[in-house]
C-alpha positions in Angstrom: -31.4 8.8 27.1 -29.9 5.4 26.7 -27.6 5.5 23.2 -27.6 1.8 21.3 -23.4 2.0 19.8 -22.7 0.5 16.2 -19.3 -1.3 16.2 -18.4 -2.0 12.5 -15.7 -5.2 11.9 -15.8 -5.7 15.2 -13.5 -8.8 14.9 -10.9 -9.3 17.6 -11.7 -6.0 19.4 -13.4 -7.6 22.3 -11.8 -5.0 24.8 -13.2 -2.2 23.1 -16.8 -3.6 22.1 -16.5 -3.9 26.4 -15.2 -0.2 26.8 -18.4 0.9 25.1 -20.0 -1.4 27.1 -18.9 0.1 30.1 -19.5 3.8 28.8 -23.4 3.3 28.3 -23.3 1.5 31.6 -22.1 4.7 33.2 -23.5 7.6 31.3 -27.4 6.9 30.2 -27.2 3.3 29.1 -28.1 1.5 25.7 -26.5 -1.5 24.0 -23.3 -1.8 21.6 -24.2 -4.1 18.7 -21.3 -5.0 16.8 -20.9 -6.5 12.6 -18.7 -8.8 11.2 -18.2 -10.7 8.3 -17.3 -14.2 10.5 -19.4 -15.4 13.1 -16.4 -16.9 14.4 -15.3 -13.6 15.8 -14.7 -13.7 18.9 -16.0 -9.8 19.5 -19.6 -10.9 18.1 -20.0 -13.0 21.3 -18.7 -9.2 23.6 -22.1 -7.0 22.1 -25.3 -7.1 22.9 -26.2 -8.4 19.7 -24.5 -9.0 16.0 -25.2 -8.8 12.2 -22.9 -10.5 9.7 -22.6 -8.4 6.9 -20.8 -8.8 3.5 -17.1 -7.3 2.7 -16.8 -3.5 2.7 -16.4 -3.9 -0.6 -19.6 -5.7 -1.9 -22.0 -3.2 -3.5 -24.7 -3.2 -0.1 -22.6 -3.2 2.8 -24.0 0.6 3.4 -27.5 -0.7 2.9 -27.3 -3.5 4.8 -25.4 -1.6 7.9 -28.0 1.2 7.7 -30.8 -1.5 7.7 -29.6 -3.0 11.0 -28.7 0.7 11.9 -32.9 0.9 11.8 -34.0 -2.0 13.3 -31.3 -1.5 16.3 -32.5 2.0 16.6 -29.0 2.9 15.9 -27.7 6.5 17.4 -23.9 6.0 16.8 -21.2 4.4 14.6 -17.9 3.3 15.6 -16.0 2.4 11.9 -12.6 0.2 12.6 -11.0 -0.5 9.8 -9.3 1.1 7.0 -10.9 -0.2 4.0 -14.3 1.2 4.6 -13.3 4.9 6.8 -13.7 6.4 3.3 -17.1 4.9 2.4 -18.7 5.7 5.5 -17.1 9.1 5.0 -18.2 9.7 1.9 -22.3 9.0 3.4 -22.1 10.2 6.5 -25.2 12.9 5.5 -26.9 9.6 4.3 -26.5 8.2 8.0 -26.9 11.3 9.6 -30.5 11.4 7.8 -31.7 8.2 9.1 -30.5 9.9 12.8 -27.3 8.0 12.9 -23.8 10.0 14.1 -20.6 8.5 12.0 -17.9 8.7 13.9 -15.3 9.0 11.1 -12.8 11.6 9.7 -14.0 14.3 6.2 -13.5 12.3 3.2 -10.7 13.8 2.1 -9.0 13.0 4.8 -9.7 9.0 5.2 -8.9 9.3 1.5 -5.2 10.3 2.4 -4.4 8.8 5.2 -4.8 5.5 3.1 -2.0 7.0 0.8 0.9 6.3 3.1 3.2 8.2 0.3 0.6 11.3 0.0 0.2 11.3 3.8 3.7 12.2 4.5 4.1 14.4 1.5 1.5 16.8 2.6 2.8 16.8 6.1 6.1 17.1 4.7 4.6 20.2 2.7 2.7 21.3 5.8 6.2 21.4 7.8 4.9 18.4 9.8 8.1 15.8 10.5 7.9 12.8 8.3 9.3 10.1 6.9 10.3 10.5 3.5 8.6 8.6 0.9 8.9 8.3 -2.7 7.2 6.1 -5.0 9.1 3.9 -7.8 8.6 7.1 -10.5 10.5 9.1 -7.5 13.6 7.3 -6.1 16.8 8.9 -6.2 18.7 6.6 -8.6 21.3 6.3 -6.1 19.2 5.8 -2.7 20.5 6.0 0.7 19.8 2.9 2.5 18.6 1.7 4.7 15.1 2.5 3.8 11.8 0.5 4.2 9.0 -0.6 1.5 5.6 -1.7 2.3 2.2 -1.7 0.4 1.4 2.0 0.1 -2.3 1.0 0.7 -2.2 -1.7 3.3 -2.6 -2.3 6.5 -1.0 -4.5 9.4 2.8 -4.6 8.5 1.8 -6.9 5.4 4.2 -7.0 2.9 6.5 -3.8 5.2 10.2 -4.9 4.8 13.6 -2.8 5.5 15.9 -3.0 2.4 19.6 -2.7 2.9 21.2 -2.5 -1.1 19.8 -2.4 -3.9 19.6 -5.7 -4.8 17.0 -6.2 -1.9 15.5 -3.1 -3.3 15.5 -4.4 -6.8 13.9 -7.4 -5.8 11.0 -6.0 -3.3 9.8 -3.4 -5.8 9.1 -5.9 -7.7 7.6 -8.5 -5.1 5.1 -5.6 -3.2 2.3 -4.4 -4.9 2.1 -0.4 -6.0 5.0 -0.1 -3.3 6.2 3.2 -0.9 9.6 3.6 -0.2 10.0 5.5 2.6 13.0 6.7 4.8 14.5 4.3 7.5 13.8 5.1 10.9 15.4 2.8 13.1 14.4 4.6 16.8 12.0 3.3 18.9 8.4 3.3 17.5 5.7 5.1 19.0 1.3 5.3 18.2 0.3 8.8 19.3 -4.0 7.8 20.3 -5.4 11.6 19.5 -9.0 11.7 20.2 -11.1 15.0 18.6 -14.6 16.3 18.8 -16.5 16.6 16.4 -15.4 19.6 15.4 -11.9 18.6 15.0 -10.6 20.2 18.1 -8.1 17.4 19.8 -9.1 16.6 23.5 -7.2 14.0 24.1 -3.4 12.8 23.5 -1.7 9.5 24.6 1.7 8.1 23.5 2.3 4.9 23.8 5.7 3.1 23.0 5.9 0.2 20.7 7.4 -2.6 23.0 7.0 -5.7 21.1 4.3 -5.8 18.0 2.9 -8.6 16.1 1.1 -8.8 13.5 0.9 -5.2 13.2 -0.6 -4.8 16.7 1.1 -4.0 19.7 1.5 -7.0 21.5 3.5 -4.8 25.2 3.9 -1.6 25.3 3.7 1.7 28.1 2.0 4.7 28.3 5.0 7.5 27.7 3.9 11.0 28.3 6.6 12.8 26.1 5.7 16.4 25.3 7.6 16.1 21.9 4.9 13.3 21.1 2.2 15.1 22.3 3.2 18.3 20.1 3.8 16.0 17.2 0.5 14.8 17.6 -1.2 18.5 17.9 0.9 19.6 14.4 -1.2 16.9 13.0 -4.3 17.7 13.9 -3.5 21.4 12.8 -2.5 20.2 9.3 -5.2 17.8 8.9 -9.0 17.9 9.5 -9.8 14.7 11.8 -13.2 14.1 13.8 -13.1 11.3 16.8 -10.1 8.9 17.1 -7.2 8.7 15.0 -3.9 7.0 15.7 -0.5 8.4 14.5 2.5 6.1 14.1 5.6 7.5 14.2 9.7 6.1 15.2 12.5 8.3 16.4 15.1 9.4 14.3 18.4 10.8 15.7 16.2 11.8 18.9 13.4 13.0 17.2 9.9 11.8 15.8 9.0 11.7 12.6 5.0 10.8 11.3 5.3 7.5 8.9 1.6 7.0 8.9 -1.6 7.9 10.2 -5.0 6.5 10.5 -8.2 7.9 11.6 -9.7 5.6 13.6 -9.1 3.6 17.0 -5.9 2.0 17.4 -6.0 -1.8 17.9 -3.9 -0.6 21.2 -6.2 1.7 22.6 -7.2 -0.6 25.5 -3.7 0.6 26.9 -5.0 4.1 26.3 -8.3 3.5 28.1 -7.0 1.9 31.0 -4.9 5.3 31.6 -7.5 6.9 31.9 -8.0 8.4 28.3 -11.5 6.6 27.8 -12.6 7.6 24.2 -15.5 5.4 24.5 -16.9 7.3 27.6 -15.8 10.3 25.6 -18.1 9.8 22.4 -20.7 8.6 24.3 -20.8 12.0 26.1 -20.1 14.0 23.0 -22.8 12.6 21.5 -25.3 13.3 24.4 -24.2 17.1 23.6 -22.2 17.0 27.3 -19.0 19.1 28.0 -15.7 17.1 27.4 -12.9 19.4 28.5 -9.9 19.2 26.6 -7.1 16.9 28.9 -4.4 17.0 26.7 -1.2 15.1 29.0 -3.5 14.0 31.3 -3.4 9.6 31.5 -1.3 7.4 33.9 2.6 7.6 32.5 4.2 4.8 32.5 1.9 1.8 32.4 3.0 -0.9 31.0 0.5 -3.5 28.5 1.4 -6.9 28.0 -1.5 -9.4 25.9 -2.0 -12.8 26.0 -4.3 -14.9 24.0 -8.1 -15.4 25.6 -10.3 -17.7 24.0 -14.6 -18.1 23.3 -15.8 -21.5 23.8 -19.1 -22.1 21.3 -22.1 -24.6 21.2 -22.6 -25.7 17.9 -25.8 -24.2 18.4 -24.5 -20.5 18.8 -22.6 -20.1 15.9 -24.4 -19.2 12.8 -22.6 -18.9 9.1 -25.1 -17.6 7.3 -25.3 -14.1 5.5 -27.5 -12.5 8.0 -28.7 -9.8 5.6 -31.1 -6.7 5.6 -34.6 -8.5 4.4 -34.3 -11.0 7.5 -32.4 -9.4 10.4 -31.4 -12.0 12.0 -28.8 -11.2 14.6 -26.2 -13.7 16.9 -27.7 -13.0 20.0 
C-alpha cells in the first residue's frame, strides 16, 4: 500500500528527501511531502509537494502540520531539527489519532538530549563514557585546561569554542548564553548513526569519522567499522529510550571514545551512511509497513569516503512562493 511521508524543516536536506523518494519507489510507492519556513530552501523543490509553515515556536505550528497531514494523507512524519523534537514527542498520540506515525523518541529522551549538560551527566551516571560536564555553578574553582564551552541547548556548533586559560573562560562564560563547560576531547571526532525500531531495539549502527566539519555538519568524512564505537552506541541505546534515528557525537581521548552529545534525529551526514548500505529511510518505510527488519549492526561498507560540494537550484519567479501557506488555504509549492 502506498505510503506518504512528511519530512519537516527540510531546509537543505535534499539528499534525505531523495532517499525517502527512492525508498518509497522500491517499497510500495507513495509521495514525499516537505515543510519549511522559507520558500527558497532547496529541499522545498526536491519533494513531491511542499508547504510553508510557521516557526516551530508558533502556537499554530502543530495545527498547521496536522492539517497538511490530513490534506496529503500522510502516514509517517519525520522531524529533522532539535527544536521540534520535544514538541512532536508530546503530540505522538494526537498524530496517531489522525493516522500519522511520528518517528520520534519519547518526550523524556528528546528533552534530555536537548540539554547537553544533562545528557552527559545521565550517561556518566549510567556508566556510559561521556565528557565530564559542568554548568557555571558546578565548575571547580581551579579547572583543568583546556576546556570546551558551548550553549547548553544550542545546535550547529554555534557558540562552541575551546578555552585554554582562566581569562578565556571568564570571557566566554559571559559571552555564551546558558553555557555548558566540558572536558576538552582532543582526539578524532565521530558521529555514530543509529536506527532503532519502534520498540527501541537498535537495528543499524554506523560510525563515521568527521574529518572536516563546516557549520556543524560533516563536509568530508568516512565510515569506520570500529567495534569500540559500535559498543558505545549500544551502551547509549541501553541507557536511554530511543525510537527511530539518532546520532551520537563523540571524540577520542587517550584512545577511548567519549560522548559529548546525542541528537535523536537523522544526522546531516546521513547520506554517507545510506550510501554505505545502511538505508535508514528504506528501513523506516518497511518498519511502518509491518515488515520484519532484522538487525544489521556492523554491516556496512567500511572506509567509504564522502566529500561534499555545493549545488544550486534554479527557479523562475513563478515557482517561488513567499507567502505563508496556512491550513485554511492548503496551497502547496509544486
